[in-house]
N, C-alpha and C positions, 0 to 999 in steps of 0.2 A: 743638267744643261748649263754650259758656261754662259757668262754674261754676254760675251761677244756673239755667240750663236743665237741667244735670245733676242738681241738687238737686231741681228740680220733677219730673223723671222718676223719681228714686228714691222720692220721696214718693208719686207716683201709683201706682208699682208696689206699694209697701207698703200703700197704701190699698185697691187693687183685688184684692190677692192672696187675702184671706180669702173674698171673694165668688167668686173663680174656683175656689178649693178647694171651697167649698160646692157650686158648680155641678158640679164633677167628681164629688163624692160622691153627688150626686143622680142621676147616670146609673147604669143597671143594669149588672151584670157578666154575662159570658157564661161558661157551663160547657159544655165539649164533651169527648167522649171515646168510649171503646169498652169494651164489656163482653164478656168471654170466660167460658166455663164449662169446667171440667175434665171432659172426657168419660171419661177414664181417667187413670192415673198418669203416662202418657207424653205426652199430647196435650191441647191446648185448642182449642176451636172458638168462633167468634162466637155470641152468644146474641141471638135476636130476642125481642121481647115482654117484655123486662125493664123493670120500673118503676123509674125514677130520679127522685127528688124531693128538694127542699130541706125539711128537717124544720121544722115550724112554719109553713109556707106552703102555698099551693095550687099551687105551681109544680111540675109533674110532666111527664115525658116518657117515651116508650116507645122502646126501641131498635129499629132497623130490622133487616133480614135480615143485614146485615154486622156487627151489634152496636154500631153507632154511634148516638150521641144528641147533642142540643144543647138546652141550657136558655138561651134567649136573653134572659130578663128576670129574672135571679137578683138578689136583694137583696144589697147590699154588707155587709161586716163579717164577723165570725166566724160561720160557718154550718156545718151538718152535712149532708152529702149521704148519702142512704140509697138503697141498691140492693137490690131485692127480686125474687126469682124463685122460684115454687113448686118445691120439691124441692131448693133450695140455701139455704145459710146466708145470712141477711140481713147485708149489709156496710155499715158506716157509715164515712164519710171526713170528717175535720175539715178545713175550708177557711177561708181568709181571702180574701174577695173584695173587689176594688177596682173602683170604678165605671169603666166603659169598658175594662177589661181582660178577656182571655179566659184561663180556667184550663183546662188539659188534665188529665183524670182517666181513667186506664185501670185496670180492675178485673178480677180473675180470681175467679170465684165457685167455692166448693167445695161438693161435694154434701152434702146433709143428708137427713133423713128426716121425712116427715109421717105421723102416725098417723091412719088412716081405718079404724077397727076393727082388723084386723091391719095390720102395717106394709106399706105399698104405696108405690111410687114411680111417677111419671108421666114416662115417657121418650119419649113421642111427640115432644116438642119437640126432643130430641137428634137423632132420626132426621131431622126436617125441617131442622135446622141443618146436619147433615152433607151433606144434599142440596144446600143452598145454598152451602156453603163448601168442599167437597172433591169431587174426582172420585169418591171412594168406589166404585170399580169392584169388582164381585163381592163386595160387603161387605154383611153382614146383621147388624144389631144387635137383640138381643132382651133385654128387661128381664124381671125375675122375674115381674112382674104379667102379662105376655103369656104366660108359660109356665104360669101357674096355670090349672088346669082341663083341661089336656091329659090324656086318659086315660093311666093308668099301668099298668105290669106289676109287681105287688108294691108298688112305691113310685115316686114321681116320680123321673125320671132325666134330667138335662140333656142327656146325650149322645143319648138316644133322641129328644129334641126336635130336636137338631141333625140327626138322620137324616131329619127331615121337611123340611129346607131344600133349595132348588134346587141341583142339581148333586151332591147327596150320595146315595149308594146304600147301602141296608142289605142285606147279603147274605142274611140270614135272621133269624128271630125270636130266635135264640139268641146273637146276636153284636152287641155295641154298637160294634164296630170301624167306622171310617169309610172309605169309598172315594169319593173326590171327583174328579169329572170324568175318569173313566177311570184314576185313579191306584190305588196299592196302599195297604193299611192302614198301612204303616210310613212313608208319605210325608206324614204330617200332623204339624205342629208343635203340640203341645198344651201350653198354658200355664195356670198358676194365678197370677193377678195379675202376669203377665208372666214367670214363672219356669217352666222346663221340667219337665214330668212325662214320664217315658219310657214307662211302661206304665200308663195311667190306667184299669185295668179290674179287676173282680173276677169270680170264679166262671166262669173260662173265657170271659170276655168278655160274660157275661150282664148284668152291671151295671157301671156306671162307678164311679170312686172319689169322685165329687163328691156331697156331701150336699145335698139340695134346700134345706134351711134356710139353708145357708151361701152360696148363689149369689145375687148381686145382679144379674147379667146376663152376657151373652156377646157376643162379637164374632167372627164367622166371615168369613174371607177365603178365597175359593175360586179366585183367579187374579190374576196380575199385581199381587201385593202390594208395598207400599213397600219401599225398600232397607233399612230397619232390621230386616226379618225375613230370616232365612237358615237354611240347614241342612236344608230339606225341599223336596220337589218339587211338592206338590199343594195344601196348604192350611195355614192358621193358625187355630187355635181358642184364643181367650183367654177364660178364665172369670174373672170379677171377683167378689171376695168381697163379700158384703152388709155394709153399715156402718150402725150404729144410733147416732145421736148423742143420743138421749134420755137425760137424766140418770137415774141409778139402774141397777138390774140388771133386765133383762128376759129372760124364759125362754120358749123354744119347745121343745115336746116332740112328737115324731112317733112313733106306734106304727103299724106296718104288718104285713102278713102275712109280711114278710121279716125285719124287725128293729126296733130301737128307736134313735131319734136324739134327742139333747138338745143345745140350744144356749143359752148364756148370753151376753148382750151388753149393752152400755150405753155411755153417753157420759161424758166427764170433761173437766176443764179448761174449764168454762163453754161447752161446745159446740165446743171446739177439737180434741177427740180422741174416738176411739171404739175399743172393743175387743170381741172375741168369742172364745169357746171352744166347740167343738162336738165331739161324739163319737157314734159309731154302732157297734152290734154286732148281728150276726145271732143268732137264738136257735133256729133249727131243731133244732140238736143238743140243746139243753136241753129243748125240747118233746118230742122223741122219747124222751128218757130217762125221762119220766113214764110212758110206755106200754109201753116195751120195753127190753130190755137190748142189743138189736142196733142200736146207734146208729151212724149214719154220722158219724164224728167230724170234721166240717168246720164252720168258721165263718170269718168275716172281720170286721175292725174298721177304723175310720177315726178319726183324731184330727186336728183342724185348729184353728189359732189365727190370729187376725189383729188387728192394732192399727195405728192411724194417729193422728198428732198434728201439728197446725200450730202452730209457734212464732210469737211476735209479730214476729220479724224476717223473716218470709216463708219460713222453712224448714219443710219438711214431711218427716216421718219415718214410714215404714210398715214393718211386719214381717209376714211370712206364714210359717207353719210347717205342715207336713203329715206324717203318718205313717200308713201303711195296711199291713195284713197279712192274707194268706190262709193258713190253717193246715189241713192234712189229715194226720192221723196215725192210720192204720187198720191193723188186722190182718185182711186180707181172708179168711184161713182161717176166722176166727170166723163168717163169714157162710155157710159151707158145712157140710153135715152131717158130712162127713169132715174132721177137723181135721189130718190128716197133711199136712204141707207137702211135696208132691212137686214143686212148681215154685216158682221164685223169685217169680213174680207172685202167688202165693197166700200169701205171707208178709206181713211188715209193710211198709207203704208210708208214707213220710214225704214230704210235698209241701207246700212253702210258698213264697210269693213276696210281694213288696210294694215300695212306694215310700217314699222319705223326701225331704223338701224343707225348706230353711230359706233365706229370702231377706230382704234388707234393702234399702230404697230411701231415699235422702236426696235431696230436691229443694229448690232454693232459687230464688226469684225475685230476679233482679238488676234491680230496677226493674220497670216494668209490662210491658216487652216482651222480657225476656231471662230464660230459665230454664235452670239447670244441674242435671243429675241424675246420680247415681252409684248403681249397683246392685252388690251382692255377694251371691252365693248358692252353695249346695251342694245338689246333687240326686243321687239314686241309685236304682237298682233292683237287687234281688237275688232269685234263685230257686234252690231246691235240691230235687232229686228223688232219693229214696233208695228203690230197689226191692229187696224181699227182704232187708231188714236188712243192707244193704251189699253185696248181690250185684252191684248196678249203681247208680252214682250219676252225676248230672249237676249241673253248677253253672254259673250265668250271673250275672255282676255287671257293673254299670256305675256309676261314681262320677264326679262332676265338681266342680270348683271354677270358678266363673264370675264374671268382673268385666266390667261394661259401664257405659258412661256416654254422656251426650249433652249438647250445648249447643244451645239453640234460641233464635233471635232472630225476633221477630214484627214485621213492618212493615206499612205501609199496602198495599204491593203484593206484597212477598215475605214468606214464612214459611219460613225456612230452618233446617236442623238439620245437625249433624255429630256422629258418634258412633263408638264403638269397641266391640268385644266380644273378650274373651280367655278361652278355655276350655281347661283342662287336665283330661284324663280318664284313668281307669284302667278297663280293660275286661278281664274274664277269662271264658273259656269253657273248661270242663274236663269230662272224662268218664273214668270208670274203674271199678274194682271193688276196694274196700278188702279184701273177703274173700280175694281171690286176689292182692292186692298188685300189681295191674296198672293201668297208665294208658294209655288209648286216645289221649288228646290232652290237652294243657294249654296253652292259648294265652293270653298276657297282652299287652295293648297299652296304650301310654301316649301317645296322640296329643295334640298341642297345636294348637288351631285359633285363628287370629287373623283379625279382620275390621275394616275401616274402612268407614264408609258416609257418604254425603252425600245430603241430600234437600232439595228446595226446592219449595214451593207458590207458584206465580206467578199472580197475578190479572192476566192480560193486558189484560182489559177487563171491563166489567160482564157480558159474555156468555161470555167465555172463561176457563177455569181450566186451568192446566198444572202437573202435578206430575212432576218429573224426579228421578231418583236414580241413584246408582252405588254398588255394593258391591264392595269389594276383599277377597279372601279368600286365606288360605294355610293349608296343612296340613303338619305335620311328619311325617316318616317316609315321605313319598312325593315330596318336593320339588315339591309342587303349589301353584300359585297361579292365580287367575282374577279377571277383572273381569266383573261382572254388572250390566248397565244395566237400569233400570226407568223406564218413562214411562207416564203416563196423562193423558187430555185430556177435558175436558167443555165442551160448547157448549150454552148455554141458548137454545133456540128461543123459549121464553117463560118467565116466572118459575116455571111449574109443569111444564115439559117440557124435558128435557135429553137430549142425545145424548152417548155416551161411547165412548172407545176406549182400549186400553192394551196394552202388551207388556212382556215382561221375561224375563230369563234367570235360572234358579234352579239351585242345586247341592245335592247331598246327600252328606255324607261319612260317614254311618252307615247300615248296611244291616241288615235283619232276616233271620234264618234260618227264620222261621216258615212260609214257603211260601205256597201259594195255595189252601189247603184251606178248606172251608166253616166250620170252627171255628177260632178263633184264641185260644188260651189266653193267650198273651202273646208279646211280641217278644223274641227272643234277638239282641242287638245285637253287631255287629262293625264296627270302624272301617276306613275305607279306609287301605291301607298299600301297600307295594311289590308285594303280590300282588293286592289288591282295589282296583279303580279307583273313581273318583268318578263318581256319577251326575249327569247334567245334562239339562236340558229347557228349552224355550222356551214361553212362554204368549203367546197373542194373544186379545184379548177386544174385542168391540164390542157396543154395546147402546143401549137407550133407556129412560128412566124418566119416568113421569108421576105427579105427586103431586096428590092431591085435598085440599089443605090439610092439616089435622091428622087428617082422617078416614081416610086410607089412601094407598096407592100401588100402582103396577103397574110392574114392571121386566122387560124381556126382554133376554137376552144370548146372543150366539153366541160359542163358544169353540173354539179349536184349541190342543192341547198336543202338541208334538213332542218325543219323547224321543231325544236324541242317544245316550244310553246309560242303560239301566235294568237293574238287577241282579235276578236271581231265584235263590232257593236251589236248589242242585244236588241233586236227589234221589239221585244216584249218587256223592255225595261220599265220598272215601276219607279217613278220619280221620288216616291217617298221612302224607297229602300236603297241603302248604300250597299254596293258590292255586286249588283246585278247589271252594271253598265256594260260589261263585256262578257263574252263567252270565250273560254279557253279551248284551243284546238291544237292538234299537231299537224304537220304538213311536210310535203316533199315536192321539190321542183327539180327537174333535170332536163337536159337537152344539149344542144350544140349550136354555136353561132359562128358566123364568118364575116369578115370585112376585107374587101379588096379595095385599095386606094391607089389612084394614079394621080401624080402631081407634077407633071412636067413643067419646066420653066416657061414654056410657051405651048400653045395649043390647048386641047381639051383636058379637063381635069374632073375629078369626081370620085365616087365610091359606089360599091355594091355591098349590101348587107343582106344576110339571110339568117333567120333564127328558127330553129325547131325546138319547141318546148312543151313540156307536160307539167302541169301543176295540180296538186291535190291537197285537200284538207280532210281531216278526220276528227270525229268527236262522238263518243258514246256508241261506237260501232257503226257509225254512218260515215260514208265517204262522198265527197262532192268536189266539183271543179269550181274554183273562184271565177268571178266574172271576167277576169283579164286573161284567162287561159286560152291562148292561141296555139295551134299546132304549127302552122307555117306562116312566116312573115318575110316578104321579100321587098327590098327597096333598091331602086336604081336612081342615082343622082348624078347629073353631068352638067358641066358648064363649058361653053365654047366661045372664046373671044374671036370675033371677026374683025375686019378692017375698021369698022366704025361702031359695031354693035357687040353685045355680049348676050348669048343665048343660054338659057337654063331650062332644065327639064327634070322632072321627078316622076317616077312610076312606082306604084305600090300594088302588090297582090298579097292578100292575106286571107286565111281561112277564118270562119266565123267564131265568135266568142259565145260562151254559154248564156242562156237566159231561162227564166222560169215561165213555162207556158201557162196560159189561162185555159182551164178545161171546162169551165161552166160559170154560171151566175145564179145567185139566189136573191129574191126580192125581200128586202127588209120591211116587215110590217110593224106598224105602231098601233097602240091601243087608243081609241077615242072614247073617253069616259062619258061625254055628252050623248053619244049615240050607242054606247055600250057595244062597240064592235071594233074589230081589227081592220086596218086598211093600209094603204101604201102612201098615205099622206096627201096633202093638197097644197100645191099642184104636183109635187115631185113624186116620182117613183124611184126609190133608191135601190139600185141593184149592186150587190156586193159580189166581186169576182172571186172565183174559187181557183186557187193555183194548184198546179201539178207539182211533181217532184222538183225540188230546188235545183235550178240550173241543169235540168235534164235535157234541154233542147239547145241547138246551136243555130245562130243566124247564118244566112248564106255567105259565100265568099264575097269579099270586097275587092275592088280594083279601081284605080284612079290614076289619071295622067294630068299633071300640072305643067304649065309652060310659063316661061318668063323671058322677056326681051327688054334690054336696056341699052342706052347709048350715052356716051360721055361727050359733052361739048365744053369748050372753054370760051366763056363769054366775059370779056373785059377782066380777065384775071381770075374769074370764078369758074369752078368746075360744076357744070350742071348735068345731072344724070337722071333723065326721066325714064320711067319703066312702066311696063304693062305686064301684069300677071293674070293668068286664067287658071283657076282651080277646077278640076274635073272637066277637062276639055270636051270629052265626048258624053258628058251628062250621064254617067253611070248611076243607076238606082240602087245605091248601097243602103241596106236596111239599117235604120237606127233603132227602131222599136216597133212592136206590133200593138195595135189597138183592137180590142175585141168588143163585139156588140152582141149581146144575148137577149135583147129586148124585142128582136124581130122573130118572125116565124123561122127563118133560116139564119142561124148564127153566122156572123161574118168576122173576118180578120183583115185589117187594113194595115199596110206597111207605111210607116213614116220614114222618109229617106233622110240620109245625111246631106252633105253639101250638094246642091245642084250645080250646074255650070255657073261659076262665080267669078266674073272678071273684076279686077281692081287695078287702079293706076295711082301713080305718085311720082314724086321727084325729089332728089336730094341735091342741095346746093351747098358747095363747100368753098369757103374763102380762105 
């Protein structure tokens, strides 16, 4: 090339370059990405229906079911992208857009709160997103709004709402313990914000420890749950704390027939943080003291705190604390005309129990697709029983220090996670008599449990979702280790209809000595060691789910649970012998459950659940049904807002559970050496009952209708919501237990009923 031609070429390039650059700037930019929402502190899911737009322009897009969006004609230059979704904090992203280029933006939205009279959240969208993006086998998500209006006993109780879910059986009206798909009450992992609560009940199981005002929602998993969950055989119940990001201090006060609850909450840091403190105390003892000196000195209280904060660098910190206590300190002789204490059980009783929990979570987003999380917590339960001012005492304690963490990486096809859990526990169970300076037994255990888990959600195609996981566990003191695989699969027949299947192995290294009785005051825990084996079971689940948009859904699942080993408390245990605390059995539970939910944005809402189940245990060639075995269990729950009122109703029909009949009685005779003869004692005649075959009879069917009516009023800026609930409206005589009497000529059997017609009233005031 000649020098002249080269100069002309350079000159032409210089001349046309500005025009070419102008031409490039004139072309629009493209913005594409994906929006996720944080369903809980541990997981995110794609969000559909999110509004994504460029501020100052009319360019707007809406995310699809997989959370993806595209803005194909975005203007160039310095721009702000705004992402909005009701119930979540609006997020702005500063961008510099170049014509002809594509900018990738991935966003994770954090939950917020909208004020629509009292604080309400709209979670129908989350349920629809879980249907589209996860297998979510045997999973039910319920937000606080959906639980509002369910008739209550004394006051609203989240665990009584859980008892209305598919696969969950309520033994009777007096117990909020959960028996899930043929399991036992100690086989449920109960969590508060992801932290373990060992005995989340008050008053002999009549009420749970969760205060209604503090509950933001629940997630219940009844089978084939993911690999990140371990330690229980039947279910996982995670209760999420409510969060209020509104600036200032907002107060909620609840007064009920049972007690009083107060909650203070608010936001800080310009919407980046939220805090809450709540407390509850029963006042039946205080009310009795006004009218009589013979006060039954029992009460319980709860204290709960929660805080969360999101830093500018993508780090989130949350703290949850809980402390609850039941206290009974009574001199039972004072309730009798004769104050002479002739028996230890007529002296002073001291009985108290409670839970403590403190947990911290630190999570950080490493870019738009990677999240690392670390958890540290301590949890414990203690109970102490003192009969007759030291004549007999029992003590049960469990304490733990727990560290857990996970690393999650989200991709277009794979959503994978790896995590660990390390738990050090101290468990003590003791019994004796300080008065006589004797000890029946005093057992202290210090087990350490370690677990590693892997989980991967794989979108095989637009129609197929596969979630596979593996949990590796080990326990000190028994030289035990195991691998527990988990897998679940979803196939979309259509965008609104999916078929699901799942399987998994589960293990349990802590067992309860509470037994299989109708009442369950609390669980007395012992850990697996060289004497106590580890319980194991397999879950198999298959089902179908049909969604009707945001209006509702119907899900039917069949389940089989095979217990390779399940432990039951030995009623003939010798306190002086280690290793006979439990009896080992095998078991099988199978059945089908259904849930139909309707959740329109206005009008009536609620759900219908039905469970058919069969549960069996076997040992030494003998087979029996556990006390929770119900064949049929139907629940109908509905709420209807009217112009000024909200009506709620719940109807239950269930077949009877097994019990052991009493077939006769025998008089226990004692020898009197002064008279050289046998007698029945003076003045007592002791008759010992003779039982029939274990759980060979069944109680009659039970049925109950509960109603609730409430109204919201605005008084000087405060929302006042009084309510009236009536349990067992038509006073059905549902049998709780039979009492037999063989000391008369004609033996008699008398039925003790469960709840009679039981009205209660209360009011919630929110500022």
